[in-house]
C-alpha positions as a Markdown table, in Angstrom:
| # | Residue | x | y | z |
|---|---|---|---|---|
| 1 | Unk | 7.3 | 6.5 | -1.4 |
| 2 | Unk | 3.9 | 5.8 | 0.0 |
| 3 | Unk | 3.5 | 3.6 | 3.1 |
| 4 | Unk | 0.5 | 1.2 | 3.4 |
| 5 | Unk | 0.1 | 1.3 | 7.1 |
| 6 | Unk | -0.7 | -1.8 | 9.2 |
| 7 | Unk | -3.8 | -1.8 | 11.4 |
| 8 | Unk | -2.7 | -2.5 | 15.0 |
| 9 | Unk | -4.8 | -4.8 | 17.2 |
| 10 | Unk | -4.6 | -5.4 | 20.9 |
| 11 | Unk | -6.6 | -8.1 | 22.7 |
| 12 | Unk | -8.9 | -8.4 | 19.7 |
| 13 | Unk | -9.7 | -4.7 | 19.3 |
| 14 | Unk | -8.3 | -2.0 | 17.0 |
| 15 | Unk | -5.4 | -0.4 | 18.9 |
| 16 | Unk | -5.7 | 3.3 | 18.4 |
| 17 | Unk | -2.9 | 4.0 | 20.8 |
| 18 | Unk | -0.4 | 2.0 | 18.7 |
| 19 | Unk | -1.9 | 3.5 | 15.6 |
| 20 | Unk | -1.1 | 7.1 | 16.8 |
| 21 | Unk | 2.4 | 6.0 | 17.7 |
| 22 | Unk | 2.9 | 4.6 | 14.2 |
| 23 | Unk | 1.6 | 7.7 | 12.5 |
| 24 | Unk | 3.7 | 10.0 | 14.5 |
| 25 | Unk | 6.8 | 7.8 | 14.0 |
| 26 | Unk | 6.4 | 7.7 | 10.2 |
| 27 | Unk | 5.6 | 11.4 | 9.8 |
| 28 | Unk | 9.3 | 12.3 | 10.0 |
| 29 | Unk | 10.8 | 10.2 | 7.2 |
| 30 | Unk | 9.9 | 12.2 | 4.1 |
| 31 | Unk | 7.2 | 9.9 | 2.9 |
| 32 | Unk | 4.8 | 11.1 | 0.2 |
| 33 | Unk | 1.8 | 9.9 | 2.1 |
| 34 | Unk | 0.1 | 7.1 | 4.0 |
| 35 | Unk | -2.3 | 4.5 | 2.7 |
| 36 | Unk | -4.8 | 3.3 | 5.3 |
| 37 | Unk | -7.0 | 0.2 | 5.1 |
| 38 | Unk | -5.2 | -1.5 | 2.2 |
| 39 | Unk | -4.1 | -5.1 | 2.0 |
| 40 | Unk | -1.5 | -4.6 | 4.7 |
| 41 | Unk | -4.2 | -3.0 | 6.8 |
| 42 | Unk | -6.1 | -6.3 | 6.9 |
| 43 | Unk | -9.2 | -4.5 | 5.6 |
| 44 | Unk | -11.5 | -7.5 | 5.1 |
| 45 | Unk | -11.4 | -8.2 | 8.8 |
| 46 | Unk | -11.9 | -4.6 | 10.0 |
| 47 | Unk | -15.6 | -3.6 | 10.4 |
| 48 | Unk | -16.8 | -0.4 | 8.8 |
| 49 | Unk | -17.1 | 1.6 | 12.0 |
| 50 | Unk | -13.5 | 0.4 | 13.0 |
| 51 | Unk | -12.2 | 1.5 | 9.6 |
| 52 | Unk | -13.7 | 5.0 | 10.0 |
| 53 | Unk | -12.2 | 5.2 | 13.5 |
| 54 | Unk | -8.8 | 4.2 | 12.1 |
| 55 | Unk | -9.0 | 6.9 | 9.3 |
| 56 | Unk | -10.2 | 9.6 | 11.7 |
| 57 | Unk | -7.5 | 8.8 | 14.2 |
| 58 | Unk | -4.9 | 8.9 | 11.5 |
| 59 | Unk | -6.0 | 12.3 | 10.2 |
| 60 | Unk | -5.9 | 13.7 | 13.7 |
| 61 | Unk | -2.5 | 12.3 | 14.4 |
| 62 | Unk | -0.9 | 13.4 | 11.1 |
| 63 | Unk | -2.4 | 16.9 | 11.5 |
| 64 | Unk | -2.0 | 17.7 | 7.8 |
| 65 | Unk | 1.7 | 16.8 | 7.7 |
| 66 | Unk | 1.1 | 14.0 | 5.2 |
| 67 | Unk | -1.6 | 13.1 | 2.7 |
| 68 | Unk | -3.8 | 10.2 | 3.8 |
| 69 | Unk | -5.4 | 7.9 | 1.2 |
| 70 | Unk | -8.0 | 5.3 | 2.1 |
| 71 | Unk | -8.3 | 1.8 | 0.7 |
| 72 | Unk | -11.9 | 1.0 | -0.5 |
| 73 | Unk | -12.7 | -2.2 | -2.2 |
| 74 | Unk | -15.2 | -5.0 | -2.7 |
| 75 | Unk | -16.9 | -7.2 | -5.3 |
| 76 | Unk | -20.0 | -5.0 | -5.5 |
| 77 | Unk | -19.7 | -1.8 | -7.5 |
| 78 | Unk | -22.6 | -0.2 | -5.5 |
| 79 | Unk | -21.0 | -1.0 | -2.2 |
| 80 | Unk | -17.6 | 0.3 | -3.2 |
| 81 | Unk | -19.2 | 3.6 | -4.5 |
| 82 | Unk | -21.1 | 3.9 | -1.2 |
| 83 | Unk | -17.8 | 3.3 | 0.7 |
| 84 | Unk | -16.1 | 6.2 | -1.1 |
| 85 | Unk | -19.1 | 8.4 | -0.6 |
| 86 | Unk | -18.9 | 7.7 | 3.2 |
| 87 | Unk | -15.4 | 9.2 | 3.4 |
| 88 | Unk | -16.1 | 12.3 | 1.5 |
| 89 | Unk | -16.9 | 14.3 | 4.7 |
| 90 | Unk | -13.3 | 13.6 | 5.9 |
| 91 | Unk | -10.2 | 15.4 | 4.8 |
| 92 | Unk | -8.7 | 12.4 | 3.0 |
| 93 | Unk | -6.4 | 13.0 | 0.0 |
| 94 | Unk | -8.0 | 10.3 | -2.2 |
| 95 | Unk | -8.7 | 6.5 | -2.5 |
| 96 | Unk | -6.9 | 3.3 | -3.3 |
| 97 | Unk | -9.5 | 1.1 | -5.0 |
| 98 | Unk | -8.7 | -2.6 | -5.6 |
| 99 | Unk | -10.1 | -4.5 | -8.6 |
| 100 | Unk | -13.3 | -6.4 | -7.6 |
| 101 | Unk | -12.3 | -9.8 | -6.2 |
| 102 | Unk | -13.9 | -13.3 | -6.3 |
| 103 | Unk | -16.4 | -12.7 | -9.1 |
| 104 | Unk | -13.7 | -12.3 | -11.7 |
| 105 | Unk | -15.3 | -9.6 | -13.9 |
| 106 | Unk | -14.4 | -9.2 | -17.6 |
| 107 | Unk | -12.3 | -6.2 | -18.7 |
| 108 | Unk | -15.3 | -4.1 | -19.7 |
| 109 | Unk | -16.8 | -4.7 | -16.3 |
| 110 | Unk | -13.7 | -3.5 | -14.7 |
| 111 | Unk | -13.7 | -0.3 | -16.8 |
| 112 | Unk | -17.3 | 0.4 | -15.9 |
| 113 | Unk | -16.6 | -0.4 | -12.2 |
| 114 | Unk | -14.0 | 2.2 | -12.0 |
| 115 | Unk | -16.0 | 4.7 | -14.0 |
| 116 | Unk | -18.8 | 4.4 | -11.5 |
| 117 | Unk | -16.8 | 4.5 | -8.3 |
| 118 | Unk | -14.5 | 7.3 | -9.4 |
| 119 | Unk | -17.7 | 9.3 | -10.1 |
| 120 | Unk | -18.4 | 9.4 | -6.4 |
| 121 | Unk | -15.5 | 11.8 | -5.8 |
| 122 | Unk | -13.5 | 14.6 | -7.3 |
| 123 | Unk | -10.4 | 13.4 | -5.3 |
| 124 | Unk | -7.7 | 11.3 | -6.9 |
| 125 | Unk | -8.3 | 7.6 | -7.3 |
| 126 | Unk | -5.5 | 5.0 | -7.4 |
| 127 | Unk | -6.3 | 1.8 | -9.2 |
| 128 | Unk | -5.0 | -1.3 | -7.4 |
| 129 | Unk | -4.2 | -4.2 | -9.6 |
| 130 | Unk | -3.2 | -7.3 | -7.6 |
| 131 | Unk | -4.3 | -10.4 | -9.5 |
| 132 | Unk | -2.8 | -13.0 | -7.2 |
| 133 | Unk | -5.2 | -11.8 | -4.5 |
| 134 | Unk | -8.3 | -10.9 | -6.5 |
| 135 | Unk | -8.4 | -13.5 | -9.2 |
| 136 | Unk | -8.6 | -10.9 | -12.0 |
| 137 | Unk | -5.8 | -9.1 | -13.9 |
| 138 | Unk | -6.7 | -5.6 | -15.2 |
| 139 | Unk | -5.0 | -5.3 | -18.6 |
| 140 | Unk | -3.0 | -2.2 | -19.4 |
| 141 | Unk | -5.3 | -1.4 | -22.3 |
| 142 | Unk | -8.3 | -1.5 | -19.9 |
| 143 | Unk | -6.4 | 0.7 | -17.4 |
| 144 | Unk | -5.7 | 3.3 | -20.0 |
| 145 | Unk | -9.4 | 3.2 | -20.9 |
| 146 | Unk | -10.3 | 3.8 | -17.3 |
| 147 | Unk | -7.9 | 6.8 | -17.0 |
| 148 | Unk | -9.5 | 8.3 | -20.2 |
| 149 | Unk | -13.0 | 7.8 | -18.9 |
| 150 | Unk | -12.5 | 8.9 | -15.3 |
| 151 | Unk | -10.2 | 12.1 | -15.1 |
| 152 | Unk | -9.6 | 11.7 | -11.4 |
| 153 | Unk | -8.0 | 8.2 | -11.8 |
| 154 | Unk | -4.5 | 9.5 | -11.7 |
| 155 | Unk | -2.4 | 6.5 | -10.5 |
| 156 | Unk | -2.1 | 2.8 | -10.4 |
| 157 | Unk | -0.6 | 0.5 | -7.8 |
| 158 | Unk | 0.9 | -2.1 | -10.0 |
| 159 | Unk | 1.1 | -5.5 | -8.1 |
| 160 | Unk | 0.8 | -7.9 | -11.0 |
| 161 | Unk | 4.1 | -9.6 | -10.4 |
| 162 | Unk | 4.4 | -9.8 | -14.1 |
| 163 | Unk | 7.6 | -8.0 | -15.2 |
| 164 | Unk | 6.6 | -7.9 | -18.9 |
| 165 | Unk | 3.2 | -6.4 | -18.1 |
| 166 | Unk | 4.8 | -3.9 | -15.7 |
| 167 | Unk | 7.4 | -2.8 | -18.2 |
| 168 | Unk | 4.8 | -2.4 | -20.9 |
| 169 | Unk | 2.7 | -0.3 | -18.5 |
| 170 | Unk | 5.7 | 1.9 | -17.8 |
| 171 | Unk | 6.5 | 2.3 | -21.5 |
| 172 | Unk | 2.9 | 3.1 | -22.6 |
| 173 | Unk | 1.3 | 4.9 | -19.6 |
| 174 | Unk | 0.1 | 8.4 | -20.4 |
| 175 | Unk | 1.9 | 11.2 | -18.6 |
| 176 | Unk | -1.1 | 12.0 | -16.5 |
| 177 | Unk | -1.2 | 8.4 | -15.0 |
| 178 | Unk | 1.4 | 7.8 | -12.3 |
| 179 | Unk | 2.7 | 4.2 | -12.0 |
| 180 | Unk | 3.4 | 3.2 | -8.4 |
| 181 | Unk | 4.8 | -0.3 | -7.9 |
| 182 | Unk | 3.3 | -2.5 | -5.3 |
| 183 | Unk | 5.9 | -5.2 | -5.8 |
| 184 | Unk | 8.5 | -4.6 | -3.1 |
| 185 | Unk | 11.4 | -6.6 | -4.7 |
| 186 | Unk | 10.9 | -4.6 | -8.0 |
| 187 | Unk | 11.1 | -1.1 | -6.4 |
| 188 | Unk | 14.5 | -0.1 | -7.8 |
| 189 | Unk | 13.8 | -1.8 | -11.2 |
| 190 | Unk | 10.5 | 0.0 | -11.5 |
| 191 | Unk | 11.9 | 3.4 | -10.6 |
| 192 | Unk | 14.8 | 2.9 | -13.1 |
| 193 | Unk | 12.2 | 2.2 | -15.8 |
| 194 | Unk | 10.1 | 5.3 | -15.1 |
| 195 | Unk | 7.8 | 4.5 | -12.1 |
| 196 | Unk | 6.7 | 7.5 | -10.1 |
| 197 | Unk | 7.2 | 5.6 | -6.8 |
| 198 | Unk | 6.0 | 2.7 | -4.8 |
| 199 | Unk | 3.4 | 1.7 | -2.2 |
| 200 | Unk | 5.4 | -0.9 | -0.3 |
| 201 | Unk | 4.7 | -2.7 | 3.0 |
| 202 | Unk | 8.4 | -3.4 | 3.6 |
| 203 | Unk | 9.0 | 0.3 | 3.8 |
| 204 | Unk | 7.7 | 0.1 | 7.4 |
| 205 | Unk | 11.4 | -0.9 | 8.1 |
| 206 | Unk | 14.4 | 1.1 | 7.0 |
| 207 | Unk | 11.9 | 3.7 | 5.8 |
| 208 | Unk | 14.5 | 6.4 | 5.4 |
| 209 | Unk | 16.5 | 4.2 | 3.0 |
| 210 | Unk | 13.4 | 3.5 | 0.8 |
| 211 | Unk | 12.8 | 7.2 | 0.6 |
| 212 | Unk | 16.5 | 7.7 | -0.3 |
| 213 | Unk | 16.3 | 5.2 | -3.2 |
| 214 | Unk | 13.3 | 7.1 | -4.7 |
| 215 | Unk | 15.0 | 10.5 | -4.2 |
| 216 | Unk | 18.3 | 9.3 | -5.8 |
| 217 | Unk | 16.5 | 7.9 | -8.9 |
| 218 | Unk | 14.5 | 11.1 | -9.2 |
| 219 | Unk | 17.8 | 13.0 | -9.3 |
| 220 | Unk | 19.2 | 10.5 | -11.8 |
| 221 | Unk | 21.8 | 9.4 | -9.2 |
| 222 | Unk | 21.5 | 5.7 | -10.1 |
| 223 | Unk | 24.7 | 4.6 | -8.4 |
| 224 | Unk | 23.6 | 6.2 | -5.1 |
| 225 | Unk | 20.1 | 4.6 | -5.6 |
| 226 | Unk | 21.5 | 1.2 | -6.4 |
| 227 | Unk | 23.9 | 1.3 | -3.4 |
| 228 | Unk | 21.1 | 2.2 | -1.0 |
| 229 | Unk | 18.8 | -0.4 | -2.5 |
| 230 | Unk | 21.3 | -3.2 | -2.0 |
| 231 | Unk | 21.4 | -2.5 | 1.7 |
| 232 | Unk | 17.6 | -3.1 | 2.1 |
| 233 | Unk | 16.6 | -5.5 | -0.7 |
| 234 | Unk | 17.9 | -8.6 | 1.1 |
| 235 | Unk | 15.4 | -8.2 | 4.0 |
| 236 | Unk | 12.3 | -8.2 | 1.7 |
| 237 | Unk | 11.9 | -12.0 | 1.2 |
| 238 | Unk | 11.8 | -12.5 | 5.0 |
| 239 | Unk | 9.0 | -9.9 | 5.4 |
| 240 | Unk | 6.9 | -11.9 | 2.9 |
| 241 | Unk | 8.1 | -15.4 | 4.0 |
| 242 | Unk | 4.7 | -15.9 | 5.5 |
| 243 | Unk | 1.4 | -14.1 | 4.9 |
| 244 | Unk | 1.6 | -10.3 | 5.0 |
| 245 | Unk | 1.4 | -8.5 | 7.4 |
| 246 | Unk | 2.2 | -11.2 | 10.0 |
| 247 | Unk | 6.0 | -10.9 | 9.6 |
| 248 | Unk | 5.9 | -7.1 | 9.4 |
| 249 | Unk | 3.7 | -6.8 | 12.6 |
| 250 | Unk | 6.1 | -9.1 | 14.4 |
| 251 | Unk | 9.0 | -6.8 | 13.5 |
| 252 | Unk | 7.1 | -3.6 | 14.5 |
| 253 | Unk | 6.2 | -5.3 | 17.8 |
| 254 | Unk | 9.9 | -6.2 | 18.4 |
| 255 | Unk | 10.8 | -2.6 | 17.7 |
| 256 | Unk | 8.3 | -1.3 | 20.3 |
| 257 | Unk | 6.0 | 0.4 | 17.8 |
| 258 | Unk | 3.1 | -2.0 | 18.4 |
| 259 | Unk | 1.8 | -3.3 | 21.7 |
| 260 | Unk | 1.1 | -6.6 | 20.1 |
| 261 | Unk | 2.0 | -8.4 | 16.9 |
| 262 | Unk | -1.5 | -9.9 | 16.6 |
| 263 | Unk | -3.5 | -10.1 | 13.4 |
| 264 | Unk | -7.1 | -11.0 | 13.0 |
| 265 | Unk | -8.3 | -14.5 | 11.9 |
| 266 | Unk | -7.9 | -16.1 | 9.5 |
| 267 | Unk | -4.3 | -14.7 | 9.8 |
| 268 | Unk | -2.5 | -16.0 | 12.9 |
| 269 | Unk | 1.2 | -15.5 | 13.8 |
| 270 | Unk | 4.6 | -16.1 | 12.3 |
| 271 | Unk | 6.2 | -19.5 | 12.8 |
| 272 | Unk | 9.0 | -20.0 | 15.4 |
| 273 | Unk | 11.5 | -20.4 | 12.6 |
| 274 | Unk | 10.6 | -17.2 | 10.8 |
| 275 | Unk | 10.4 | -15.3 | 14.2 |
| 276 | Unk | 14.1 | -16.2 | 14.8 |
| 277 | Unk | 15.0 | -14.8 | 11.4 |
| 278 | Unk | 13.0 | -11.6 | 12.0 |
| 279 | Unk | 14.7 | -11.2 | 15.4 |
| 280 | Unk | 18.0 | -11.2 | 13.7 |
| 281 | Unk | 16.7 | -8.7 | 11.1 |
| 282 | Unk | 15.4 | -6.3 | 13.7 |
| 283 | Unk | 18.6 | -6.5 | 15.6 |
| 284 | Unk | 20.6 | -5.6 | 12.5 |
| 285 | Unk | 18.4 | -2.7 | 11.7 |
| 286 | Unk | 18.7 | -1.4 | 15.3 |
| 287 | Unk | 22.5 | -1.6 | 15.1 |
| 288 | Unk | 22.7 | 0.1 | 11.7 |
């Protein structure tokens, strides 16, 4: 269970104080690692120097207790490769690399993109396939070609939202390629069908239970896993009722983990109606 951490902001600036509080908070739940500067981290609105400050602060706060992966993405292969190279002096565990967005490259372009950017590092690379955000869907065949061409591509964050494609991926993926679901509602289903884990924004809340679900499935204790899953799955729709991470940041603010729920434009804030729902959710979690 990997956590794609939010990027806290306070009065328009990156809030390193809240970031350290978050990292220290989540270091004690048995997570497999943290993912910084992913979609949930609002990466497109965070400047390069701010991103480096976030990663550096996270590494200092985690103090080796958890692996830290960094999200690097863009629609220029050269820029993405340079981004990976810029982090090589830091003690990061590896990289989450999203498919190039906006320019909608063909499958052979995607294969070549990952071959080039993975060549900038010997550390593990996680392919991030999220077509409803990028406008391009990496096929399973192309993914397997990437894994064969770039030995350090060792995992995929599968966020296609396409159950048939995901099940085909789980059925055919080579043993050396770990499948991590990025679809929060499909966590239990994916694990039961062979996924290695998940990278899930909703695991900011009820973190221990998400970890328990993964642990139970790994031990083939499906009844325990299903029972735990049913206690947390109902909250997921509310956390994605409006653009991620706006609802999530609101909850973390209500829990006292963030000084502010603010996001950067073009994201704004949750509606009053959703805020009321999230207030009830955080109260229930606090009482559990």
